N, C-alpha and C positions, 0 to 999 in steps of 0.2 A: 485482479487489483493489484495497484503497486501500493508500496510500503509507504505511508505519509510519515515523513520528518515531522516532528514537533519543537517547536522551540523551549527551552528550561521555562518550567512553572516557579514563577517565584512564590516566597511565602505568602507575602501577601494575597497575590492571586489564589492561591493554594486555599488558603481560609477564605477568601471571598467564597470561591466553587462549593466546599463545603457546607457552608452557610447557605448558600441558594438550595444545594440539596435537600439539607438534613434538617436545615432551618437555624438560628443564630442559637438557642439555648440546647439545643438535640449536638449538634457538632461537635464542640468542644466533649460532651459525655463520651460520644459514641467514638471519636477520636483516642479517649483516655484507656477505655472497655471494651472495644472488638478489637481482637487481632487478626491482622489480614493474613487469610489465607496461604496467601503466594509469597507472603516476605516473611511470617513469623513472628511478626511484630504488630504493635497496635501502631496505631499514627503518629502518635505520641513517642512512643518509643524509637521509630522510625528513623524521626527526625533528628532525636536526640541523638542517635546512632549516625547520624550524616551521610544516612541513604538520600539521594537527590529527588527533588519533591515531585521531581516529574514520573518518577520510580514509584513514588508515595502514592499519587494521585492514579495512576496508572493501578495500582492495586487496589483503592478504592472502587474504580471503575469495574472492575471486574468482579470485587464483588457483593457491589450493590447496582441497582436502576439508574446509571448516571445518563441524563439526555444527551445527545450526541452533539448538541451544541455546545456542551462543557466537557466533551473528552478531547 
């Protein structure tokens, strides 16, 4: 299977996807509290540290069951 190149995920797109997957109220709480095992940061901390949102989104996808259409 060929490796798929993905375009960068804009921050607004990232949060829209988070809200679709986790719900508007839970997305921000989850982003603040849950440490992404592949990054060692919460979503909020990873974004604040300057980690590309594409990489943060990939880490979220690896940690929870994100529908393929949103990956």
